[in-house]
C-alpha positions in Angstrom: 1.6 2.2 2.5 2.6 4.0 5.8 5.0 5.6 7.5 5.9 3.2 9.9 3.9 1.1 12.3 0.4 2.7 13.5 1.6 5.5 11.7 0.7 7.7 8.8 -1.4 5.9 6.1 -1.6 6.2 2.4 -3.9 4.3 -0.1 -3.5 4.6 -3.9 -4.3 2.6 -6.9 -1.8 1.9 -9.8 -0.9 -0.5 -12.7 2.7 -0.8 -12.2 3.2 -1.3 -8.1 6.9 -1.5 -8.3 7.7 1.4 -10.3 4.8 3.6 -8.2 6.6 2.0 -4.5 10.0 3.0 -5.9 8.5 6.5 -6.4 7.5 6.9 -3.0 10.8 5.3 -1.2 12.8 7.7 -3.4 10.3 10.9 -2.9 10.3 11.1 -6.7 6.4 12.1 -6.5 5.7 15.7 -4.4 2.9 15.5 -2.4 1.2 13.8 0.7 4.0 10.9 0.7 6.8 12.8 0.5 5.5 15.4 3.1 4.8 12.4 5.4 7.6 9.8 5.0 5.1 7.4 3.5 7.6 4.7 2.1 6.8 1.4 3.6 4.3 -0.7 1.7 2.4 -3.0 4.2 -0.7 -4.1 2.2 -1.4 -4.6 -1.5 -4.6 -5.8 -3.5 -3.9 -7.1 -7.3 -7.3 -6.6 -9.4 -7.8 -7.9 -12.9 -9.8 -4.8 -13.8 -8.4 -1.3 -13.1 -12.3 -0.2 -12.7 -12.7 -2.8 -10.1 -9.2 -1.4 -8.4 -10.2 2.4 -8.7 -13.9 1.3 -6.7 -12.1 -0.2 -4.0 -9.5 2.4 -3.8 -12.3 5.0 -3.0 -13.8 2.7 -0.3 -10.9 1.9 1.2 -10.4 5.8 1.3 -13.4 6.3 3.3 -12.9 3.4 6.1 -12.3 4.6 9.5 -8.4 4.3 10.2 -9.2 1.2 12.6 -10.5 -0.6 10.0 -7.6 0.1 7.6 -5.0 -0.8 10.6 -6.9 -4.3 11.3 -6.9 -5.1 7.4 -3.0 -4.4 7.5 -2.3 -6.4 10.8 -4.7 -9.4 9.5 -2.4 -9.5 6.6 0.8 -8.2 7.9 0.9 -8.3 11.9 4.9 -7.7 11.5 4.4 -4.5 9.0 7.1 -5.6 6.9 7.9 -3.5 3.9 6.6 -5.9 1.3 8.2 -4.1 -1.5 11.5 -6.1 -1.2 9.0 -9.4 -1.4 7.6 -7.7 -4.4 11.2 -6.8 -6.3 12.7 -10.3 -5.0 9.6 -12.2 -6.6 9.0 -13.8 -3.1 7.0 -13.8 -0.2 3.1 -13.6 0.4 0.9 -13.6 -2.2 -1.3 -10.3 -2.6 -4.7 -10.2 -1.4 -7.2 -10.9 -4.1 -10.1 -8.2 -4.5 
């Protein structure tokens, strides 16, 4: 998630992406995303196994900022808020991890 293009970035893992993004967008979760107004879903991956998802999250959190920006721009060069694609059931498919 991001506050804006090239803004503050947040990496997390969840079993219910739509619900979790809704919570962040509506400031229902106290902490980092509320403090820095991180509300845009700009990249996401789907994993079949929660353990793999957690490993990927930990790896991404250790990445340099530039690497994260490149990953987002490779998949979402316009920095569109992908949340609306999720709730409409259309739009780009998630990256497979």
